[in-house]
N, C-alpha and C positions, 0 to 999 in steps of 0.2 A: 361712905361705907360703901356704895355700890361699887366705885372704883376698887377699891380693896378686894370686895369679893371677887370681881373679875379676874383681877391679878392673882388671887389664891386658887382660881381655876384654869388658869393658864398650864400648858404643857408643852412638850418639846416641838410639836407639830404646829402648834396654833400660838400666835401673839397674843390674843385676847379671845373672848367667847361673843363679844358684840357683833352684831349684823353689821358688817362694814364691806365695802367694794374690796378691801384687802383680804378678809376673810374669804369671801366669794372667790375670789382669784385662788387663794390657797386651796379652797375646795376642789376647784376645777384641776388645778395641778394635780392633786392627790388622785382624783379620779382617773386621770391619765394614767397615773402610776399604778393604780389598780388594774387598768386595761393591759398595761406592759406586763404586770405580774401574771394576768390570766394567760396571755399569749405565750410568753415564755415558758410558764410552767407546763402548758400543753405540749409544748416542742421538746421540754425536757423529759417529760412523761413518756413521750413516743420514743426518744432515743433510749431510755431506761429500759422500756419493754424489748427494744432490740438487741441491749446489752443481755437481758436475761434470756433472751432467745438464743443468742451466743453461748451464754453459759450452758443452756439446755443442749445445744448441740454438741459441746464439749464433753457433756455428761453422757449423751447417747454415744458417743464415739469411743469413749474409755469402756462403757459397759460392752460395746461390740467387740471391741478389741480383746477384752478379756474373755469372752465367750469364743472368739476365734481361737486365742490360745487353748482353752480348754478343749476345742474340737480336735486341737492338734493331737493331744495325747488321749482322749478319750477317757477312760477309767484309769485310776492309780492301778488297778489290779491286773489289768492285762498287760501283755508282753511288750507292746509298743510303748504304751504308756511307763512301764518300768524303764525300758531301754532309753527314753529321753529324758528320762527324770521327772516323771508327772508330779510326784510330791514336791520337789524342789521347785518346779515351776509354779506349783500351786501356793508355795510359801512366798514366792517372790511376787506373785499376784496379790498378796494381802495389802501389800503398800498402795498398788493402784486402787484395789477396792476400797481403802480407807479414803484415798483422794477422791474416788468418785462419790463416797457418801459425804465427804466434806463439801464437795461442790453442790450436791444436792441441797444441804443445809444452807450454803450460801445462796442458792436460787430462792428459796424459802424467804431467806432474809432481805433479798433484794426485792421480793414480791411484796413482804408486809411492811418493810422499814422504809422502802424508798418509792415503789412504783405507787402503792395504794394512798400514802399521804400527799405525794404530788397530784396525783388524779383528784384528790378531794380540794387541792388548791385550785387547780384548773376548771374542775366542773362542779366543785362543792360550794358550800353555802357562803364561804368567804367573800368571793368576787360577786356571786349572785346577789348578797345581801347588800353591797354596795350599789349595784344598780337599782335593785327595788328601794332603796333609802333615797337614791337620787330623783326616782319618779315621785314619791311622796313628797320630798322637798320642793319639786318644781309646781307640784299640784297644789299644795297648802301656800306657796308664794303667791301662785295666782290668785287664789282665793284670797288672800290676805291684802293684795294689791286692789281688788276689785272692791272689797269690804271698806277698805280706806278711802278709795275715791268716792264712794258712794257716801260714807260719813263726811268727807270734806265739803262734798257738793250741796249739803243741807245748809239753808240760809237762816239768818237770825230769827226771822219769824215763823220758822218750822214749828211745826206742832210738837209738845213735849214728848208723846209717845212715840213719835217718828224718830226724835232725837235718841230716846232710850233704846228703840229697837236697832238703830243704827249703830250706837255705841256697843251693846251686848254682841252685835255680830262682828264688830271690829275686835273685840276682846277675845271672842272666841276662836276667830280665824287666826289672830296672832298666836293664841296658846297653841293651835294645832301647827302653825309655822315653825315656832319657836322648838316645839317637840321634833318635829321632823328635821329641822335643822341640827340639833343635838343628836338626834339618832344617825344623822349622816355623818356628822363628826365621829360618833363613836365607831361606826362601821368603818371608816377611812382609818381610824388609828388601829383598829384591830388588824385590817389589812396591811397597813405598814408594819406593826409587829410581826404579822406573819412573815413578810419580806425580809424583815430584819433577822428573825430568829430561826424560822422553819427550815431554810436551805442549809445553814450551816449546820444545825443539829441533825438533818438527815445525813448529810454528806458525812458528817463525823462518825455516825453510827456504821454508815456504810464502810467507811475505811476501816473502822473496828470489826466488823464483819470479815473484811478481807484479810485483816490481820490475823485474825482467828483462824480463817481457812489456810492461810499460807504457814501459820506455826503449827496446825495440826498435820498439814501435808509434809513439811518438813520433818515432823517428828517420826511420821510413818516411814519415810524413808531414812532417816537418820537410824532408827531403830534397826533397819536390816542392812547397814553399813557393814558390819563384821560379818555378817551372814554371807553377804555379796563376795567379799574378799574371800572368804573360805570356798565359795563356790568355784570362785576363779582359780584359787590355788588348786583344788581337786580337779577341774577341768584340764589344767596343765599336766598334773600327774596322770590323768587317764590319757592325755595326748600322747605324753611321753612313753605310755604303757602300751598305747595302740602302736607306736613307731616300733617297739622293742619286739612286740608279737609280730609286726609285718616282716621284721628283719629275720626272727626265728622261723617264721612259716617259708620265708623264701629259702632259708638253709635247710629246712626240713625236706622242702619240695625237690632241692638240689641232690640232697642226699639220697632222698627216695628213689630219684631217677637213676643215680649212680648205680645204687644196689640194684635196681631192676636190670640194668644192664650187666653188672655181674652175674646176677642169676641166670640171663640167659646164656651168658657165656660159659657158666659152670656147668658141669656134667651133674644131672639129677641122681641122687641116691635111688638105690635099688629098693625093693620091697622089703629085703631082707634087712638092709641096713636101716630103714625106716621103722621096722616093728622089733629091732634088736634091743632097744632100750639102753644102747652103749655108746651113744655119741654125747659130747658135750653138750649139744642143746637139749637133749633127752634129761641130762642131769641137771639142768639149770632149769627146765620146767617142772622137776621134781622138788626143788629147792624153792622155787616160787608156791608151790602147794603148801609146803611145811611152813613157809613164813605167812601165808595167809591165813593159815590154821591157828598158828600161835599169836600173830599179830592182828587178826580180825580186820585185816585190809590196809594195815601200814605197810609203806614201802619197804621190801626186803634188801637183800644183797644185789639182786638183780633189777630192782626198781629204777625207773628212769622219772624224774621230776614228780615223785610221790607216788606213780601208779606202777604195778607189776606188768611188765609186757614180755611178750614171747621173745627169749634172749636168741631166737633164730631169725627174728624179724630183721628186714634190711634197715631199719633205723637204728635197732639195737645193736647190730654187728657193725655200723658205721659210727656208733657213739652219739648219733642223733636224739633229739627229743621227740617223745610222741606228740602231735599237735591235735587237740580235740576238734572235730569239725561240727559237735552239736548232734551227730548221728548216735544213735543209742548203743552202737558197738564200739563207739570211739570215745574213751573216757578221757576227762580233762583232769589237769593236776588238781591235787587236793579232793578229789572226788571221794566220798564215802562209799564203802562197800555194804550195804543195807538193803532191805527190801526182799520182796519174795522173787524166787528164781521164776522166770517165765512171765513176770510182769515188770519187766525192767522199763525205767522212764529215761528220757533224754536228760543228760548232766549228772544221773546217778549212775552206781555202777551195778554189776550183775551177780545174781546168785544170793546166798543166804550171807551169814558173817563169814568173812573172809574170801567172798567171792572175785578174787581179782582175775583179770583175762589172762588167759593162757595162750589163746590164738583167736583170731577173728578174720574174717573175709567173706568173699561172695563164691557160692558152689550153686551148680544147677542141682535142682532137686526134681526126681521123678514123681508126678502125681500118682496117687493110690487109686484113682478113677479109672473108667474103662479106658479112657483116651491115653493115659499114661504118658502125657506130654510132660517136657522138661520145663521147669521155669525157674529163674534166677532167684535166689534167695540169700540174706546175708545172715551168717552162722556166727556165735560167739560161743567159746569154749571158756568156762571159768574154772577156778582153781578147786571148786568143790566137785567138779566132774559135770556139770551140767551144760549139755548142748542145745542152745536155744538158736532158733533162726526167726527170722523177720521179713514180713513183705514191705515195699516200699511205702504203701499206705498204712501200715502199722505204726510207723515211726513218725508221721508227719503228726503234729499235733499231740505229743506224748502218747501215742497209741501203745497198746500192749504187744508183747510178742505173742507170734503165733503159736508156738509149742514148744516144749522143753523135753529133751531126751534125759533120762537117768542113764549115765554112763556106769553107775554102780552094777547094775545088772545086765549090762549091754556087752557086746563083743564085737570086733571090727573084722572084716571080710576083704581083701584085696581086689574084688573084681565082682562083675554082676553075674548071678546065677544063669539067669536068662538070656543075657547078651554079653558072653565072654570076649567078644571082639571089639566092643566098645573101649575107646581110650580114656583114659585118665580117671576111671571110674572106681570107687569103692561103696562098700555098704557098712552101715551101722545097724546092728541086729539086737532088738531089746525083747523082752517078753510079751510087750505091747504091739510093736509093729517093726517093720523093717524099712529102713531109709536108704534108698538108692541114690547116690550122690556122684557128681562129676566136677573135678577141678578143670582149671583152664590150660593147666600144662602138667607135666610130669613133677616138676620140682615142687609145685604148689601141692600136688597130690600127696607127694611124700610127706611134706611139712605136715598136712593135716592128719595123716596116718599116724605120723610120730606124735604129735601132740594128744591124739585120741589115746593112743596106745599107752602114753605116757599117764595119761590121766586114770586110765583103767587100772593100770598097775597101781599107782600110787594110792586109789582107792580101796582096792584090794588087800592092801598090804598095812593098812592103818585102821584098827578098830574104832578109833576116836572119830576118825571121818565118816566111818560106815555108821555109827551110832547117831551122829549128827545128822547126816544126809537122810537116814530113814525116819528119823523123828521129824525133820522138816517137811517131806513130801508126802502129800496122798498116796494110798496104796495102788490107786488106779492113776495111770497117766492122763486119762481122760477127765480126771476130776479138775475143776477150776479153782485154782488158787486164788486166795483173797488178794483184792488190789491193795497195794501199799498206800499210804497217805500220800496226798499232794505236796510237792515240796513247801516248805514253810508249815505244815501241820503235822508234826510229829516224825519228819524225817529231815535229813540234813541235805544242803543243795551245794552243789560244787562251788568251788571259789571262781572258776572262770565265768558261771552263770552270774553270780553275784557281781562279778566286777564290771558287768556291762552296765550297771548303774551304781556304781560305787559311790557316788556323790549322794543319791536319794537313800542309800541303805547304811550310812555311816552315823548312827546315833551318837556314838561318842563323840564326835565332833560337833555335835549341835545341829545334825541334819535330821529331816524328817525320815523316818523309816518306811518301809514299805507298807507297814499295817496300819498306817494312820488314813483315817476315812478323809474323803476329800472335803475342803472347806470353802465359804463364800464369803464375799465381803461382808466385813462388819458394816451394817448399814442403820439407819434409825430404826427406833421401834415404832409400832403403829401410829403414836400420836406425835411422831417427828422428833422424839428426844433420844437422848443417847441409849436407852434400855439397858437391859440386864446382858450381861456376858453369857455365852455359850458355855458347853463344856471345855474343859482344858485339856490339852495334850500334854504329853510328859515332858515337852519341852517349854511348856507354859503360854504358848499362843493359843488363839481362839479357834475351836474346831467346832462348825456347825453343819446341822444336817443338810443334804444335799436338797435344795429347794425344788429339784425338776420332780422330785416324789410327790411333794405339796402341790405343784402346779397341776400334775396329772390328776389328782384328787379334786382340785378345784374344778378343773375341765369336765369332770363327770357331771355337774350340776346341768340342767335342762339350758341350752343355748350357750353354754361357756366353752364349747369348742370354736366358736366365731366371735370376732369383735362385735360387742353390743352395738355400735354405731355404725359401721361400714360392711360388716359381715366378713371380714378376712379371716381366715383359717388359722388356728393355733395360737390366739394372742398370748403375750407374755407380759403385759402391763396392767395394772388394775387401778380402780378407784376406790378407797377404803370405806369411804361414807355412802358411795351409791352401792357398792356390793356388786360392782360389774367387773369383767376383764374385757380389755380393748386391746388394739393393736398399737405398735409404737408411734405411727402417725397421729393416730387420734388421740393418744396420751400426752402428745404435745399441746394438740389443742386444749385439752383439758387443764393443763397446767397454766395455760393463758387465761382461764377463766378465773383464778385463783383459788387458794385453798377452802375458802367459805363456800365454793360450789364444788370442786373434786378434789379430793385428796389423793394424789397420783403416787404410786409405788410400783416397783419392778417385781414382777412376780420370782424372778431368779436371782437378782443382786440383793435385794432388801430382805435378807433372811430373817433378822429379827422382826419383821413386820408380820410375818407368818405364824403367829401362835396358833395353838389349837382353837381357841374361841374365835380367831379370826376366819381360819379356814371353815369352821364349823357354821359361822355366819353366812359366808360365801355359798356353801353347798346348799343351804336352807333356803336361798333366795334365787340367785342365777340370772344371766341375761335374758332368758324367755319371760320370765316373770316380770322383770324389770321393764322390758319394752312392752309388755301389755299395758302398762301405766303410762309410761313417757311416750309411746307411740299409739295411744289409742284412738287418735283421730288420722285422717289421711295427712301424709307427709307433705303433700303438695297442694292443699287446700289453701285458698286464698293468696297465692303466689309465694308461700314459704318455700324453705329449702327443701329440695327432695332427698329421699334417703340415699346416700351416697353407695357406690359399689366399690369393692376393695382395690380396682385399679384407677378409680378417679383421683384427680389432683387434690392437693392438701387444702386449696380454696374452698372447693366444693365440700369437704370433711370439715373445715372449719366454719363454715356457714351453716351448716346442718346441725353440729354440736352446740354452737351458740343458741340457735334457735330452739334446741331440745332441751338444754338444761337451764339457760339462762331466762328465756322468755316463756319457757315450757309451751311451747306453741302447738304441740301435738297432743296434749291432754285432752280427752273426752270431756268436754265441758259438761255434758248432761250429768257425768258422774262426780266430775270435780265440784260443781255446784250444790250438790246433794246435802242440804243441812248446814252447810257453812262450817266453821272451825270446829265448833260445839260437837258436831256429828262426828268429825273425824277424830276429835279426842276422845271419844266414846268408842270409836272404831280401835284406836290405839289401845285402850284399856282392856277391850275385850280379846285383841290380839295377844296382849300379854298374858291374860288370865288362861287362854287356850294354848300358849307356847307356840303361836304361829309368827315366825319370823317374816315370812312373805307378807301376810296381811299387816303387819305392823310397819313394815317397809312402804306399802301402799299408802298407809294411813299418813305417814310422815311425809310423803312425797306429796301428797295432796293437802297438806297444811295442819297436820295434827301437832300440837306444841309438846315439844320433848322435856320443856321447862315450863310446865303451867303456872297459872296464877296462884298466890297463897290460898291455902284452904282445900286445895286439890293434892292429893297423894301424889309424889311425883313418879313419873312411869318408872324410872330407873330404881326407886324403891320397892315398886311391886315386882320387877323383874328380879331383883335382888332376893325378894322373900321367897321367891318360887326356885332359886338357884339356878335359872334358865342363863348360863353363860352366853351362848349366841345371841339371845335377846339383848343381855347386857353390852355385848360388844356392839351390837347394831344401835342401840340407843347412844353409847358413848361416842362412837364415829359420828353420829350426826348431831353432836353437840350438847348432849344431855350433861348437867353440871354433876359431877360425881361427888361434891359437897354441899348440894342442896339439900338444906334440913327440911322435914316435915313441919308445917307450922304449928301442929297440935303438939306433937310428942318431942321436936327438936332432934328426932332420929335422921341421921345420913344415910344413904343407902349402905355405906360400910357398917353403920351400927344394926341396920335391918339384918345384913348378911351374917355378921358373927352371932347375933342373937337368935338367928334361927339354924344354926349349924351348916350354914352354906359357906364351907372354908373355900371351895373353889372360886367362886365369885368374889368372896372377900380378898383373895390375893389378886384376882384380877383387877378389882377397884383400886387397891393399893399401887398396882403397876401402873394404872391409868391416872394417878394423881390424887387419889383419896387421901385426906389429910387424918393420918391416926390420931391426933391430937384433939380433934373436934368433939366437943362435948354434947350430951343430948338434955333435954329439960331437966333432968335430974343432976346435971352436972358429971355423969360419967363418960368417960372415953372409950373408943372401941376395945382397948385393951381390957379394961375393967369390965365392960360388957361381957368379953370374952371369959373372963376369968369367973364370972357368975354361973358359967354353964359348968364349971368344976374343971376337969382335966381336959386341956386342948389338944386332941388326937394328933393333928396336923403340925408337925416341928416346923416346917418351912414357915406357916402362918404365924406361929407363935414368935418365930425370929423376927418376922416381919414387923408384927406389931409392937415387939420390945423395942426393935430399933428405932421406929417411928416415936415411941414413947419418949425415948432418950433424946432423939432430935426431931421434935415435932415441926420444924421448919423444912426438912428435907423429904418429908413425904407429904 
């Protein structure tokens, strides 16, 4: 029967369970395998950490590259960003943003599914238990050998009590030996099972994590395939358009130079000819004014490229096209003629309705001050008879016109009254003031006088124009007309301007319009999951709030303008559970500590991490209060790491961060040892009652339990009862179980929140993983508890509860 029992207990590792030399040899062999397991696991863990660090470097490089691209175009709303296609670049960056987020998730998977399990094999209980079991085996074997030798040494004439004592000792030591032997066999069998199973399982899960990572990245880039091809096509179109514009510009410049040479060679008209209104040019200007009034700025018979131009100008006489230069007086094709006269903008036209350009150019204007000096100004005469002039500084940056002369009540004089001998001068006299002007030559003077005379005659001969002009202008020339709206807000923008960013502004082709706000890469939610989506744009992709605004708010908390660990200015990384902001170097060290110590997120990239409750939690805690707790003792005491400076190396920062957060070496022992865990549990309860997040974080850091033993109200439920969202966030980030029920009532924190009209906290708990289907001691779900209140005012909460009730495993 004993042999059969032994056979029944045999397994794959052992031929039998009897204590034989063969069994002991097998035990030594398996112990050597356990040592090999420990050594190779340790080496593999080290290499896995190096791989995790490489992933982190790639993640940081992707983030830095995206920020560099964003620094290129600045804001979507400014001119440079619009010119380079900021909204298109932002859309293209969305794939890299998703790739960075996927890489962050892969880093977390490598940490939790590969590094931590392998570290437990190398330094954990499996191999250590084999060592301890071997020591017990050796000790009990030696005791058993001594007891057996003592028992066998007794002679036949030994006393009975000596025989019984020796026999009892032999039985006892044999029992201990056999127990130790079987324990050693069991530990070796467990180590062998770990060797056979754990590595394959961990590597398989790691491969699956990589498969999911590459599938996610491929999906993000594949989704942009059509968009990228369309961008390429639009870029090709813009390149061809730029080449055509360059050719047109060259042709126009050549025509202009030829016209200037012809003007220089031709005889200048006399004053009588300029003021007679009988020339072809004068009749052409009259037609432009009529067309502008009837068509409200649409090109008339004398228009070139959609803009009415002076028929006597060099480009018109040679059949050329007017090429806009961006100057306020040089209109572009397709520009609209709207806005108030005297307040013209670049790329928009001049004058009121129908304000096409009759003539424009530079004139010298005599100042009205005592110095009476002459200054060069750019004058524009529009088809409603408004003569407007600009200083150079007025037209830079969409400046306003300096002044507008109403020609309806003005007249023109062919010379200066006080300086009749000055060449190329004339005057425009209005009821408000007199303008003394000087052209650059006689031909230019004649063209100006002819254009102004024609405009005055046209205004005086048309009652409709008179009524319209009088109605639009203030009675005093010194009155300040209202400024027109900016381009894109109630006014039209010229085609030439919009063509500078045609790819970015073509919504019909699936492109992002200039009015779409800037987005950041989709990233995990504060718990590391997928999170909820942001707002949706008109094209269906995610549009998020600019996290730089959030970062500025977080930095207003005491101490948050510097890294909590090294003091570097303007940190833009954070630890969600510690509630601090750190620099990018210290954030890398925090990642190496593991998510159970520090959950690291980017303040700029991880948009979805920064919900209002998280931001409020950070602002009510801050680096300064945090360091009062974690650096309460001198940092360099007992040879420990000294607090690093911003420019110190990574090794110094890593040593300090590990001592600070893993060993908690800089806690003030007199404070931490005050009353033990029970004291800090009480401190946490008092902090929740007083809504003091800073006090609660200190209690948690010093040992307060966020998930206390049964019989004590869970701190999360107490915070939910008070509707304190920042406190709830602080507890959840530090490991509070969102589904932990009160032992007495069976209420989860979600039950407490919905039962006390704390809708904001209820929604926060659901987003953090609270199960809607959990039931209290009376068998009621959270939805049923909410319905007992009567009407649920928060529609979003109702939808979340209803969805959770239909799919209880999804929430």
